[in-house]
C-alpha positions in Angstrom: 45.1 -34.6 -49.0 44.1 -32.0 -46.6 44.6 -28.3 -46.1 46.7 -27.2 -43.2 44.9 -24.8 -40.8 41.3 -24.0 -40.0 38.1 -22.7 -41.4 36.7 -20.4 -38.8 33.1 -19.2 -39.0 30.7 -17.3 -36.8 26.9 -17.3 -36.6 24.8 -14.1 -36.2 25.3 -14.2 -32.4 29.1 -14.4 -32.9 29.4 -18.0 -31.7 32.6 -19.4 -33.2 32.9 -22.8 -35.1 36.0 -24.4 -36.7 36.9 -27.1 -39.1 40.5 -28.1 -38.6 42.7 -29.4 -41.4 39.7 -29.8 -43.9 40.1 -32.4 -46.6 40.6 -31.2 -50.2 37.7 -31.4 -52.7 35.1 -32.6 -50.2 31.9 -30.7 -49.6 31.7 -29.7 -45.9 28.4 -28.7 -44.4 28.6 -26.0 -41.8 27.0 -26.5 -38.4 25.1 -23.1 -38.7 24.6 -20.5 -41.3 27.8 -18.4 -41.3 27.5 -14.7 -40.9 31.3 -14.4 -41.1 33.7 -17.0 -42.5 37.5 -16.9 -42.6 39.9 -19.2 -44.6 42.9 -19.8 -42.2 44.2 -22.7 -44.3 46.9 -22.8 -46.8 44.5 -23.4 -49.8 41.6 -21.6 -51.5 38.1 -22.2 -50.5 34.7 -22.0 -52.3 31.7 -20.9 -50.3 28.1 -22.1 -51.1 24.7 -21.1 -49.9 23.2 -24.7 -49.9 24.1 -27.5 -47.5 25.5 -29.7 -50.3 27.7 -27.2 -52.1 24.9 -25.9 -54.3 24.7 -22.2 -55.3 28.3 -20.9 -55.3 28.7 -17.5 -53.6 32.4 -16.8 -53.9 36.0 -18.2 -53.6 38.5 -16.9 -51.1 42.2 -17.5 -50.5 44.3 -18.1 -47.5 43.9 -15.3 -44.9 40.7 -13.9 -46.5 37.3 -13.7 -45.0 33.8 -12.7 -46.0 30.8 -11.5 -44.0 27.1 -10.9 -44.6 27.0 -12.9 -47.8 23.6 -14.6 -47.4 24.3 -17.2 -44.7 26.4 -19.8 -46.5 25.9 -23.4 -45.3 28.8 -25.3 -46.9 32.3 -25.0 -48.2 34.9 -26.9 -50.3 38.7 -26.6 -50.1 40.1 -26.4 -53.6 43.2 -28.7 -53.5 
């Protein structure tokens, strides 16, 4: 299954990136280290520092965002 919506994230220069309708329970590497990340899906998301979902930072729910949390590089939708 997949979450409905987008993961939006921004680098330190405020360039925007998106992952649309991300799959559940799959580690997704971000294109850049995120300075701000927002869960605009209908499911919860775990944020990780490493590129392969190592070193969990936090978990956020739909409509929540986090900034300045160490430059996370991967996420996983919790389906």
